[in-house]
C-alpha positions in Angstrom: -0.1 0.0 -0.1 1.5 3.4 -1.2 1.7 6.3 1.2 -1.1 7.9 -0.6 -3.6 5.0 0.0 -6.3 5.4 2.5 -7.7 2.2 4.4 -11.5 2.4 4.7 -12.6 0.1 7.7 -16.1 -1.2 7.3 -18.2 -2.9 9.9 -21.2 -4.9 8.4 -24.1 -6.2 10.7 -26.2 -8.8 8.9 -28.1 -12.1 9.3 -27.2 -14.9 6.5 -31.0 -15.9 6.6 -32.0 -12.4 5.4 -32.5 -11.9 1.4 -31.8 -8.3 2.0 -28.6 -8.9 3.7 -27.5 -11.1 0.9 -28.5 -8.4 -1.7 -26.6 -5.7 0.6 -23.3 -7.6 0.6 -23.3 -8.2 -3.0 -23.9 -4.4 -3.8 -21.2 -3.7 -1.3 -18.7 -5.9 -2.7 -19.6 -4.7 -6.3 -19.2 -1.0 -5.0 -15.8 -1.9 -3.6 -14.7 -3.6 -6.8 -15.8 -0.6 -8.8 -13.7 1.7 -6.7 -10.6 -0.2 -7.0 -11.0 -1.5 -10.5 -12.7 1.0 -12.4 -12.1 4.3 -10.6 -8.8 3.0 -9.4 -9.2 5.1 -6.2 -6.3 4.9 -3.8 -8.4 3.0 -1.2 -7.8 -0.2 0.6 -11.2 -1.7 2.2 -11.0 -3.8 5.4 -14.6 -5.3 5.9 -15.6 -7.1 9.2 -19.1 -8.7 9.2 -20.7 -8.9 12.6 -23.6 -11.5 13.4 -27.1 -10.4 14.1 -30.0 -12.7 14.5 -33.0 -11.3 13.2 -35.3 -14.2 14.3 -35.9 -14.3 18.0 -36.0 -17.9 19.6 -39.7 -17.2 20.5 -40.6 -17.5 17.1 -38.0 -20.2 16.0 -36.0 -21.9 18.5 -32.5 -23.5 17.8 -33.7 -27.0 17.0 -36.9 -25.9 14.8 -37.0 -26.1 11.0 -39.7 -24.7 9.0 -40.3 -24.4 5.3 -39.3 -21.1 4.3 -43.0 -20.4 2.6 -44.6 -21.4 5.7 -42.3 -19.2 7.8 -42.6 -16.1 5.7 -46.3 -16.4 5.1 -46.9 -17.0 8.9 -44.7 -14.0 10.1 -45.5 -11.5 7.3 -48.9 -12.7 5.8 -49.3 -13.7 2.4 -49.6 -10.3 0.9 -46.5 -8.8 2.3 -44.7 -12.0 1.5 -45.8 -12.0 -2.2 -44.5 -8.4 -2.3 -41.0 -9.5 -0.8 -40.8 -12.1 -3.3 -41.5 -10.0 -6.0 -39.0 -7.3 -5.0 -36.3 -10.1 -4.5 -36.9 -11.9 -7.8 -36.8 -8.5 -9.7 -33.2 -7.7 -8.5 -32.2 -11.5 -8.7 -33.2 -11.5 -12.5 -31.3 -8.3 -13.2 -28.3 -9.6 -11.4 -28.7 -13.1 -12.8 -28.5 -14.5 -9.4 -31.0 -17.3 -8.7 -32.3 -16.5 -5.3 -35.3 -18.7 -4.4 -37.5 -19.0 -1.3 -37.0 -22.7 -1.3 -35.7 -25.1 1.6 -36.1 -24.7 5.4 -35.8 -21.7 7.6 -33.8 -22.3 10.7 -31.8 -20.2 13.1 -28.4 -19.0 11.9 -26.6 -19.1 15.2 -24.2 -21.8 14.1 -23.4 -20.1 10.8 -22.7 -17.0 12.6 -20.3 -18.7 15.0 -18.6 -20.1 12.1 -18.1 -16.9 10.4 -17.1 -15.1 13.6 -14.4 -17.7 14.3 -13.2 -17.2 10.7 -12.7 -13.5 11.0 -10.8 -14.0 14.6 -8.7 -16.6 13.0 -7.7 -14.9 9.7 -9.7 -11.6 9.3 -11.7 -10.7 6.0 -9.5 -13.1 3.9 -11.0 -16.1 6.1 -14.4 -14.6 6.7 -15.4 -13.0 3.4 -15.4 -16.2 1.1 -16.9 -18.3 3.9 -19.8 -15.7 4.3 -20.3 -15.6 0.4 -20.7 -19.2 0.3 -23.1 -19.4 3.3 -25.2 -16.9 1.7 -25.2 -18.8 -1.7 -25.9 -22.1 0.2 -29.1 -20.8 2.1 -30.4 -18.1 -0.6 -29.6 -19.9 -3.8 -29.3 -23.7 -2.9 -31.9 -23.8 -0.4 -29.6 -25.6 2.0 -30.0 -25.7 5.9 -27.2 -23.7 7.4 -28.0 -24.8 10.9 -26.9 -28.3 10.0 -23.2 -28.9 11.1 -22.8 -31.1 8.2 -23.7 -28.4 5.7 -21.5 -26.0 7.4 -18.5 -28.5 7.4 -18.7 -29.1 3.8 -19.0 -25.3 3.1 -16.0 -24.5 5.3 -14.1 -27.2 3.6 -14.7 -26.4 0.2 -13.6 -22.8 0.5 -10.5 -23.7 2.5 -11.5 -22.1 5.8 -11.7 -25.0 8.2 -11.7 -28.8 8.0 -15.0 -30.8 8.6 -13.7 -32.0 12.0 -12.8 -28.4 13.0 -16.3 -27.2 12.2 -18.2 -30.0 14.0 -16.2 -29.0 17.2 -16.9 -25.4 16.7 -20.6 -26.0 16.5 -20.7 -27.1 20.0 -17.8 -25.1 21.4 -18.5 -23.2 24.6 -15.2 -21.3 24.1 -16.5 -19.9 20.7 -19.8 -18.6 22.3 -17.5 -15.8 24.1 -17.0 -14.2 21.0 -20.5 -14.1 19.7 -22.7 -12.3 22.0 -24.3 -10.2 19.3 -25.8 -13.5 17.9 -28.0 -13.6 20.9 -29.6 -10.2 20.4 -32.8 -10.1 18.4 -33.9 -7.0 16.4 -35.8 -5.5 19.5 -32.8 -5.5 21.5 -32.7 -2.0 23.4 -28.8 -1.7 22.9 -29.4 -1.7 19.2 -32.9 -0.5 18.5 -32.2 3.1 19.0 -29.6 3.0 16.1 -31.4 0.9 13.5 -33.7 3.2 11.7 -33.9 1.6 8.3 -33.3 -1.4 6.1 -29.9 -0.2 5.2 -28.4 2.1 7.7 -24.8 3.4 7.5 -23.3 5.2 10.8 -19.8 6.6 10.9 -17.7 6.9 14.1 -14.2 8.4 13.8 -12.8 6.8 10.8 -14.9 3.5 10.7 -18.2 3.1 9.1 -20.9 0.7 10.2 -23.4 -0.9 7.7 -26.6 -2.7 8.8 -28.5 -4.7 6.5 -31.6 -5.9 7.9 
């Protein structure tokens, strides 16, 4: 990095089960690529993804799995769910990304633990490819990201952890010390005053935080 380069640090708060979060991540990475490869701006980006669990355990506990159609219809109602599907489908068609509301809805806690551990071990170089693979598995392939076997396959495919390491991480008590935000729902009093929109950007000192919910 030359003396004229400036580092931009971004903290992104999102949930892997959220289609809007997947869209937000795609657009963010596209914007970073555009800044570097097209505009050739003297910027280096450092991105850290923090976990946020949108669905409280009162709606979906750790061991429950529900078909996505059933979950979204029961949570939002058919009219709002149809509108959500239409908006997501329009974006997905334009970007040629096959987002589908197929498969099961389950809690994202284990996937968040894995993503967080990847960052703690290797920063964005380990976390980003893993998170991209997790979004693809859930939003495009309809896989269950609460399943340790699915998580271990994904982590090994992207070269972040071995299957055995993931199985141990999924039940690790030590890892839970690093994942306190996973336990916070959207109604958390600590976060609620700061989150005002689906995509929220805040800046403190020289660090920006983006929330995709």
